C-alpha positions in Angstrom: 0.0 0.0 0.0 3.0 2.5 0.7 4.4 1.7 -2.5 1.0 2.8 -3.9 0.8 6.0 -2.2 4.4 6.9 -3.3 3.5 6.2 -6.8 0.8 8.4 -6.8 2.9 11.3 -5.3 0.1 11.6 -2.4 2.9 11.7 0.3 4.5 14.9 0.6 6.5 16.7 3.4 4.2 19.1 5.1 5.2 22.7 4.0 6.6 25.1 6.9 4.7 27.8 7.8 4.8 31.3 5.8 7.5 33.6 7.1 6.7 37.2 6.9 9.4 39.3 4.9 9.5 43.3 5.4 9.9 44.9 2.0 11.4 48.4 2.6 10.8 49.7 -1.1 7.2 49.2 -0.7 7.1 49.5 3.0 5.2 46.3 3.6 5.4 42.8 4.8 4.9 39.7 2.1 4.6 36.1 2.5 7.7 33.9 1.4 7.5 30.1 1.5 10.5 27.8 2.6 12.8 26.2 0.3 11.3 22.8 1.0 7.6 24.2 -0.3 6.6 23.0 -3.4 6.8 25.6 -6.5 3.9 24.0 -8.1 0.9 26.1 -8.4 -2.3 24.1 -8.3 -6.0 24.7 -8.0 -6.2 22.8 -4.8 -3.6 22.3 -1.7 -5.1 18.5 -1.6 -2.1 16.5 -2.6 -4.0 13.0 -3.3 -6.8 15.3 -5.8 -3.6 16.6 -7.4 -2.0 13.5 -8.0 -5.3 11.9 -9.4 -6.5 14.8 -11.7 -3.9 14.3 -14.3 -4.7 11.0 -14.9 -8.5 11.0 -14.7 -11.1 12.8 -16.3 -14.7 13.2 -16.3 -16.9 12.1 -19.6 -18.1 14.9 -21.8 -21.6 14.9 -21.1 -20.7 15.8 -17.3 -18.8 18.4 -17.8 -19.6 21.8 -17.2 -19.1 22.8 -21.0 -19.1 20.5 -23.5 -17.6 21.1 -26.7 -19.9 21.9 -29.4 -21.0 19.1 -32.1 -19.7 19.6 -35.7 -21.7 19.3 -38.8 -24.9 21.1 -37.2 -27.7 21.7 -39.3 -28.1 25.5 -39.7 -31.2 27.2 -40.4 -30.0 29.8 -42.3 -32.9 30.1 -44.8 -35.2 31.2 -42.0 -35.6 35.3 -41.8 -36.5 35.7 -38.7 -33.6 36.1 -36.3 -35.5 34.9 -32.9 -36.8 31.8 -35.0 -33.5 30.9 -36.3 -31.6 31.1 -33.2 -34.1 28.8 -31.6 -33.9 26.5 -34.2 -30.4 26.5 -34.2 -30.1 26.0 -30.7 -32.4 23.2 -31.1 -30.4 21.4 -33.5 -26.9 21.9 -31.5 -28.9 20.4 -28.6 -30.1 17.4 -30.3 -26.8 16.8 -32.2 -24.6 17.3 -28.8 -27.1 14.5 -27.4 -26.5 12.2 -30.0 -22.7 12.7 -29.9 -22.5 12.1 -26.2 -24.8 9.3 -25.8 -21.9 7.1 -25.7 -20.8 8.7 -22.4 -23.9 7.5 -20.7 -22.6 3.9 -20.9 -19.7 4.7 -18.5 -22.5 4.9 -15.7 -24.7 1.7 -16.5 -22.3 -0.8 -14.4 -25.3 -3.4 -14.3 -25.0 -6.2 -16.8 -27.7 -8.4 -18.5 -27.8 -12.1 -17.1 -28.5 -14.6 -19.2 -28.8 -18.5 -19.5 -25.8 -20.0 -21.9 -25.4 -23.3 -22.9 -21.6 -25.1 -22.5 -22.1 -27.3 -25.6 -24.3 -27.8 -28.3 -25.9 -30.8 -26.4 -27.3 -28.7 -23.7 -30.1 -26.7 -24.3 -31.4 -23.6 -22.1 -35.4 -24.5 -22.5 -34.4 -27.7 -20.5 -33.5 -25.5 -17.5 -36.5 -25.7 -15.0 -37.6 -22.9 -12.7 -36.1 -24.7 -9.4 -32.8 -25.1 -11.1 -32.8 -21.1 -11.7 -34.1 -20.4 -8.3 -31.2 -22.7 -6.8 -28.6 -20.9 -9.2 -29.9 -17.4 -8.5 -29.7 -15.1 -5.5 -31.6 -14.7 -2.7 -32.9 -11.3 -3.7 -33.8 -12.8 -7.2 -35.1 -16.0 -5.9 -38.1 -13.9 -4.2 -39.8 -13.5 -7.5 -40.7 -17.1 -7.9 -43.9 -16.9 -6.8 -47.4 -18.9 -7.0 -50.9 -17.2 -6.0 -53.6 -19.5 -5.7 -57.0 -17.3 -5.8 -60.5 -17.8 -6.0 -62.4 -16.2 -8.9 -60.5 -16.4 -12.1 -59.0 -16.0 -14.6 -57.1 -13.3 -13.4 -55.3 -10.3 -15.5 -52.5 -8.4 -13.8 -50.5 -4.8 -14.6 -47.3 -3.4 -13.3 -46.7 0.0 -12.5 -43.7 1.8 -14.6 -41.2 1.1 -12.0 -42.1 -2.4 -11.4 -42.9 -2.2 -7.6 -46.6 -2.6 -7.3 -49.0 -4.7 -8.7 -52.8 -4.8 -9.6 -54.7 -7.8 -10.4 -58.4 -8.4 -11.3 -60.2 -11.8 -11.5 -63.2 -12.3 -13.8 -65.8 -12.3 -11.0 -64.8 -9.1 -9.6 -61.9 -9.6 -7.3 -59.7 -6.6 -7.5 -56.4 -6.1 -5.3 -53.2 -3.9 -5.4 -50.3 -4.4 -3.4 -46.2 -4.1 -3.1 -45.3 -7.5 -4.4 -41.9 -7.1 -3.1 -42.7 -6.5 0.4 -46.3 -8.0 0.2 -47.9 -4.9 1.7 -51.6 -4.8 0.5 -52.8 -1.1 -0.9 -56.4 -2.3 -1.7 -58.7 -5.3 -2.2 -62.1 -5.3 -3.5 -64.9 -7.9 -4.1 -66.9 -6.0 -6.9 -69.4 -8.9 -7.4 -69.6 -8.3 -10.9 -67.7 -9.0 -14.4 -64.4 -7.4 -14.5 -62.4 -7.9 -17.8 -59.0 -5.4 -17.3 -57.1 -3.7 -14.7 -54.6 -0.8 -15.2 -52.6 1.7 -12.8 -52.8 5.6 -14.0 -49.6 7.8 -13.3 -48.7 5.8 -10.4 -49.9 3.2 -8.0 -52.2 5.9 -6.3 -55.0 5.6 -8.6 -55.9 2.6 -10.9 -59.1 2.2 -13.4 -60.9 -1.1 -13.8 -63.1 -1.9 -16.8 -66.2 -3.5 -15.1 -69.3 -5.0 -16.5 -70.9 -1.7 -17.9 -68.5 1.2 -17.1 -64.9 2.2 -16.4 -64.2 3.4 -12.7 -61.1 4.8 -11.0 -60.0 3.9 -7.7 -57.9 5.8 -5.3 -54.7 3.7 -3.3 -57.5 2.9 -0.6 -59.9 1.5 -3.1 -62.5 4.1 -3.0 -64.3 4.9 -5.8 -63.7 8.3 -7.3 -64.9 8.5 -10.7 -67.5 6.2 -12.9 -66.7 7.0 -16.7 -70.5 6.6 -18.3 -68.7 7.6 -21.6 -66.8 4.1 -21.6 -69.5 1.4 -22.3 -68.8 -2.0 -21.7 -65.2 -2.0 -21.9 -63.0 -4.6 -22.3 -59.4 -3.6 -22.4 -57.7 -0.4 -20.8 -54.4 1.0 -21.6 -52.7 4.3 -19.9 -50.4 6.9 -21.9 -48.2 8.1 -19.3 -46.5 11.0 -21.1 -50.0 12.4 -22.5 -52.2 11.4 -19.3 -54.9 9.7 -21.5 -56.7 6.3 -20.6 -57.7 4.5 -23.7 -60.2 1.9 -23.6 -62.0 -0.2 -26.0 -65.3 -2.6 -25.6 -68.1 -4.6 -26.9 -69.8 -1.6 -29.1 -66.4 -1.1 -31.2 -65.6 2.4 -30.0 -61.9 3.3 -28.9 -62.2 6.2 -26.5 -59.5 8.5 -25.0 -60.1 10.0 -21.5 -58.1 13.0 -20.2 -57.3 12.1 -16.6 -55.9 15.3 -15.8 -58.6 17.4 -17.0 -61.5 14.6 -17.1 -62.3 15.4 -20.7 -63.0 13.2 -23.3 -60.3 13.8 -26.0 -61.6 11.6 -28.9 -63.8 8.9 -29.8 -63.3 6.7 -32.7 -65.8 4.2 -34.2 -63.3 1.0 -35.5 -66.4 -0.3 -37.5 -65.2 -3.6 -36.5 -67.7 -4.9 -34.0 -66.5 -6.1 -30.3 -62.5 -5.6 -29.7 -60.8 -7.6 -27.2 -56.9 -7.3 -27.8 -55.5 -3.8 -27.5 -52.0 -2.8 -26.7 -49.9 0.5 -27.0 -46.6 1.6 -28.7 -44.6 2.9 -25.8 -42.5 4.6 -28.3 -44.8 7.1 -30.4 -48.1 6.1 -28.2 -50.0 4.8 -30.9 -53.0 2.3 -29.8 -52.8 -1.3 -31.7 -56.0 -2.9 -32.0 -56.9 -6.4 -32.6 -60.3 -7.1 -34.2 -62.5 -10.3 -34.6 -62.4 -9.7 -38.6 -58.2 -10.8 -38.3 -57.4 -7.3 -39.0 -54.8 -5.0 -36.9 -55.4 -1.1 -36.8 -53.3 1.8 -35.7 -54.8 4.6 -33.9 -54.2 8.1 -33.1 -56.6 10.4 -31.3 -56.2 13.0 -34.0 -57.1 10.5 -36.8 -60.6 9.5 -37.1 -59.6 6.7 -39.3 -57.0 4.0 -38.7 -53.4 5.3 -39.4 -52.7 1.7 -40.6 -54.7 -1.3 -41.0 -53.7 -4.5 -42.2 -55.1 -8.5 -42.5 -52.9 -9.9 -40.0 -54.6 -13.3 -39.5 -57.4 -15.3 -41.2 -59.2 -15.7 -37.8 -59.9 -13.4 -34.9 -56.8 -11.7 -33.2 -56.5 -12.2 -29.7 -52.8 -11.2 -28.8 -50.7 -7.9 -29.7 -47.3 -6.7 -28.3 -44.9 -4.1 -29.3 -41.2 -4.5 -28.9 -40.1 -1.7 -26.8 -36.3 -2.5 -27.0 -36.1 -1.4 -30.7 -38.0 1.7 -30.0 -41.7 0.2 -31.5 -40.0 -1.5 -34.3 -41.4 -4.8 -34.3 -44.8 -6.0 -33.5 -46.0 -9.5 -32.8 -49.6 -10.8 -33.3 -51.3 -14.2 -32.6 -54.6 -15.3 -34.2 -57.0 -17.8 -32.8 -55.8 -20.6 -35.0 -52.7 -20.7 -33.0 -50.5 -18.6 -35.8 -48.1 -16.1 -34.4 -46.4 -13.3 -36.7 -43.9 -11.1 -36.1 -44.4 -7.7 -38.3 -42.0 -4.9 -39.4 -43.6 -1.8 -38.3 -41.7 0.7 -40.8 -42.8 -1.0 -44.2 -46.0 -3.4 -43.1 -44.8 -5.7 -46.4 -45.3 -8.9 -44.8 -44.6 -10.9 -41.6 -40.7 -11.1 -40.7 -41.5 -14.4 -38.9 -44.5 -16.8 -38.7 -44.8 -19.9 -36.8 -47.9 -22.2 -35.5 -48.2 -22.6 -31.7 -49.7 -25.8 -30.0 -52.9 -25.2 -28.0 -54.9 -22.5 -30.0 -54.9 -18.9 -29.3 -52.0 -17.6 -27.4 -51.3 -14.5 -24.9 -48.1 -12.4 -26.3 -45.8 -9.9 -24.3 -42.4 -8.5 -25.1 -40.0 -7.7 -22.5 -37.6 -4.6 -22.1 -34.7 -6.6 -23.5 -36.7 -8.1 -26.7 -37.5 -11.4 -25.0 -40.8 -12.5 -26.4 -43.4 -14.4 -23.9 -46.2 -16.7 -25.6 -48.9 -18.4 -23.3 -50.8 -20.9 -24.9 -52.3 -24.1 -24.0 -50.7 -25.3 -20.6 -47.3 -23.9 -21.3 -45.6 -20.5 -21.5 -42.6 -20.2 -24.1 -40.1 -17.6 -24.0 -38.0 -16.7 -27.4 -35.0 -14.3 -27.7 -33.1 -12.0 -30.4 -32.2 -12.1 -32.9 -33.6 -15.4 -34.0 -37.6 -13.6 -33.7 -36.6 -10.9 -36.2 -34.7 -12.5 -38.4 -36.7 -13.3 -41.7 -37.1 -17.1 -42.3 -39.3 -18.2 -45.0 -40.2 -21.6 -43.5 -43.2 -21.7 -40.7 -41.0 -23.1 -38.2 -40.7 -21.6 -34.7 -37.4 -19.7 -33.3 -35.3 -21.4 -30.8 -36.7 -21.5 -27.6 -35.2 -20.2 -24.6 -37.4 -21.3 -22.1 -40.5 -23.0 -21.5 -42.4 -23.8 -18.1 -45.4 -26.1 -17.8 -48.7 -24.2 -16.3 -51.9 -26.8 -15.9 -54.2 -24.1 -14.8 -56.2 -23.1 -18.3 -56.9 -20.6 -19.6 -53.8 -18.8 -19.6 -55.3 -15.1 -19.9 -52.5 -12.8 -19.4 -48.7 -12.3 -19.5 -46.8 -9.3 -18.1 -43.1 -8.8 -17.7 -41.9 -7.0 -14.7 -40.0 -3.6 -15.3 -36.3 -3.9 -13.9 -36.8 -7.3 -13.3 -36.3 -10.5 -14.7 -39.7 -11.8 -13.7 -42.4 -13.2 -16.1 -46.1 -12.9 -14.4 -48.9 -15.2 -16.0 -52.3 -15.0 -15.0 -54.4 -18.0 -15.1 -57.9 -19.8 -13.9 -56.3 -20.9 -10.4 -54.7 -17.5 -9.8 -51.1 -16.1 -10.8 -47.8 -17.4 -11.5 -44.4 -15.7 -11.5 -41.5 -17.0 -13.4 -37.8 -16.2 -13.5 -36.6 -15.6 -17.2 -33.0 -14.5 -16.6 -31.8 -11.4 -19.3 -35.3 -10.2 -19.7 -35.5 -7.4 -17.7 -33.5 -3.7 -17.9 -30.5 -3.9 -15.2 -30.2 0.0 -15.1 -33.1 2.4 -14.4 -33.6 6.2 -14.9 -34.8 7.4 -11.8 -36.0 10.6 -13.5 -38.5 8.3 -15.4 -39.3 5.6 -12.9 -37.6 5.0 -9.6 -38.8 1.7 -8.1 -36.9 3.5 -4.5 -38.8 6.9 -4.6 -40.4 8.0 -1.6 -43.8 9.9 -1.1 -42.2 13.4 -1.8 -40.2 12.4 -4.9 -43.6 10.8 -5.7 -45.2 13.9 -5.8 -42.7 15.8 -7.3 -42.8 13.5 -10.5 -46.3 13.9 -10.7 -46.0 17.5 -10.7 -43.3 17.4 -13.3 -45.6 15.0 -15.3 -48.4 17.6 -15.4 -45.8 20.4 -16.5 -44.5 18.4 -19.3 -47.8 16.7 -20.2 -47.9 16.3 -24.2 -50.9 17.2 -26.0 -52.6 14.4 -27.9 -52.9 16.1 -31.0 -48.7 15.3 -31.5 -49.4 11.5 -31.1 -48.0 10.3 -34.7 -46.5 7.2 -36.3 -43.4 9.4 -36.4 -42.4 11.0 -33.6 -39.5 12.9 -34.9 -42.0 15.4 -36.7 -42.1 17.3 -33.4 -39.8 20.3 -33.3 -38.9 20.2 -37.0 -40.1 22.6 -39.7 -42.8 21.1 -42.4 -41.2 20.9 -46.0 -41.6 23.1 -48.7 -44.5 22.2 -50.6 -44.2 21.2 -54.2 -47.4 22.6 -55.5 -47.5 26.2 -56.4 -50.4 28.5 -56.0 -49.3 31.6 -58.0 -51.0 32.7 -61.2 -48.5 34.2 -63.6 -46.1 34.8 -60.8 -48.4 37.7 -59.1 -50.0 36.7 -56.0 -51.0 33.5 -54.2 -54.6 31.7 -54.3 -55.9 28.8 -52.9 -55.4 25.3 -54.6 -59.0 24.9 -54.5 -59.7 28.2 -56.2 -57.5 28.0 -59.0 -59.0 27.4 -62.8 -59.3 23.5 -63.8 -56.3 24.0 -66.4 -53.9 25.2 -63.5 -54.8 22.6 -61.4 -54.5 19.7 -64.0 -51.2 21.2 -64.8 -50.0 21.3 -61.0 -51.0 17.7 -60.8 -49.7 16.9 -63.8 -52.5 15.8 -65.5 -53.1 18.5 -67.9 -52.6 17.5 -71.9 -49.7 20.2 -73.4 -50.3 18.9 -76.5 -54.0 19.6 -77.4 -54.6 22.8 -79.3 -56.4 25.6 -77.9 -59.8 25.9 -78.4 -59.7 29.7 -79.4 -57.3 29.1 -81.8 -58.1 28.2 -86.0 -56.3 25.3 -86.9 -55.7 25.6 -90.8 -54.1 23.3 -93.0 -51.0 23.6 -94.6 -52.1 25.0 -98.0 -54.6 27.5 -96.1 -57.7 26.0 -96.8 -59.9 25.0 -93.8 -60.1 21.2 -92.6 -63.6 20.1 -92.0 -62.7 17.3 -89.9 -61.0 19.7 -87.4 -63.7 22.3 -87.6 -66.0 19.8 -86.9 -63.7 18.4 -83.8 -63.6 22.3 -82.7 -67.6 22.6 -82.8 -67.9 19.3 -81.1 -65.4 20.3 -77.9 -67.4 23.7 -77.7 -70.8 21.6 -77.8 -69.1 19.4 -75.2 -67.8 22.3 -73.0 -71.1 23.7 -72.5 -72.7 20.3 -71.8 -74.9 20.4 -68.6 -74.5 24.0 -68.3 -78.3 24.8 -69.6 -80.2 22.4 -67.4 -83.2 23.3 -65.0 -81.4 22.4 -61.9 -78.5 24.5 -62.7 -80.5 27.5 -63.2 -82.5 27.0 -60.3 -79.6 26.7 -58.2 -77.8 29.9 -59.9 -81.2 31.8 -58.8 -80.8 30.5 -55.2 -77.1 31.3 -55.0 -77.9 35.0 -55.6 -79.6 35.6 -52.6 -77.2 33.9 -50.4 -74.3 36.0 -48.6 -71.4 34.2 -48.1 -68.8 36.0 -45.5 -65.9 34.9 -47.6 -67.1 35.3 -50.7 -67.5 39.1 -49.4 -64.4 39.1 -47.9 -62.7 38.0 -51.4 -64.7 40.4 -53.3 -63.6 43.4 -50.8 -60.1 42.3 -51.2 -60.2 42.3 -55.3 -61.9 45.6 -55.3 -59.0 46.6 -53.1 -56.3 45.3 -55.1 -57.8 47.0 -58.7 -58.0 50.2 -56.4 -54.6 49.7 -55.9 -53.8 49.1 -59.6 -55.7 52.2 -61.1 -53.9 54.5 -58.4 -50.5 52.9 -59.4 -51.2 53.4 -63.0 -52.4 57.1 -63.1 -49.1 58.1 -60.9 -47.0 56.3 -63.6 -49.0 58.4 -66.3 -48.4 61.6 -64.0 -52.3 62.1 -63.6 -52.0 61.8 -59.9 -49.1 62.7 -57.4 -48.0 59.8 -54.6 -49.3 60.7 -51.4 -46.3 61.5 -49.5 -46.0 59.3 -46.4 -47.4 60.8 -42.6 -46.4 59.9 -39.3 -50.1 59.4 -38.7 -50.2 56.5 -41.1 -49.4 54.1 -38.5 -52.6 54.8 -36.5 -54.6 54.0 -39.7 -56.8 50.7 -39.9 -56.0 48.2 -42.5 
């Protein structure tokens, strides 16, 4: 140890006390150091810090001033100085974040655990849950549990930090508790059919899809709200960054409820009957619905029709899940015929991979690290990347990672616990928690979801979430459009390069020319077409008369005349404003021509012109 300190230059003799020396020229005392004192000037007198600092450095992202990135897009074409500066600042910040993202890996000290086979003869799916429990640590082994409950089948839902669990039985048994400590928050016997449950912003509130309406309860199980607009709900989803509660039910309506204001934001009619499959894409907050006719539709609050609709299966869709590890790039779907398909959400040209499972319909769920759990029949199978995301023409199942038999049919829900290697399966006899090594995210972001937060921290995060709430209109398939400029349009609405006119008010020939449908080779109707020898061609003259006759077709009908008479007495504010604007422009052109000819003198500007109304 002494040699290490000596090598680090940490042990130095103590400097003697400064001696005061009288300067006769300036008439004051000056402090001088002894010869043994160090002559090196440093920012601190700590020898250990001075010896360590030259050999260490902070990551660039943690320094007070990080270097500006290069190749930053500049908005030089923006004339407004304030807007241009703001856009340049945003572009610089985005480029700095991308450049310094690799520095964050230094802080990720935890690693992902996984089961690896020693040789080709060994298979990971042969490892049972008892062997995993014996090989895991004491804290990790606590995740392997069996809850035997009456009133099933059960569905479950975790909070975002993975600390609290909510369960609901088909007969009305509802409970929320801390699964690590076993502390029960609320337990209800609603004595009616309950189909789904979900937490809201945290474990303080949860929503239950009951027989007729959606009910919201607090942490103690007290009923707070009854959402009568959500009729016969079957599935619930909560969008945490938008504070929206989405529900779909037997009537076939998708509804968005703002839990911060209580307003019904949107209501979409799916036109596909009852829906019993719903999930969300955590990357862009798009809702995925699976219908009874085999189609999968993607919905946003700002569109009355589905953003994407595809025929995924030949029968009803019973399971949907989106991979959060790839930014919502892949989606898994399962049908009632037992077929599981993996889709690429970037092109939708076809299934990336497809295979058939035993036991009929399957429940699906992706983990934070890309492990896919498929619960079908009497067993739960887990598949891992990259085999499930690589294209494979044959309809063969990918290599199996883990499997576990569960005799209690049916298996109604599959949920991975955030930041834990735990898979919770809901079935007819209660719930079963399985250990799946390598499925959970080992490094957590305390600003997003903190499993160890206290009451004060939770309240601060709730207030910050309300202040940073994203508007529903900003939900889109491509979330990168937020903060970017709209691309310049390729359509021009300028007639003769004079002034802008809306596209709908352009002449028909101009609209056809913009759309690229105009026939430029057709001769003008107002020009006489003559032969080479100067004589009129009767065939061409006949075609000209036919074109004139075709142009006037339908304009002399009695209905057209009646509508023209009716429109004479209609005062349209838009038409009146346009006529006034055209009249004003006509008057300005007349005055400008008169000034050019010398008939009028230009009006001299006055300081009072600023108070004149436009």
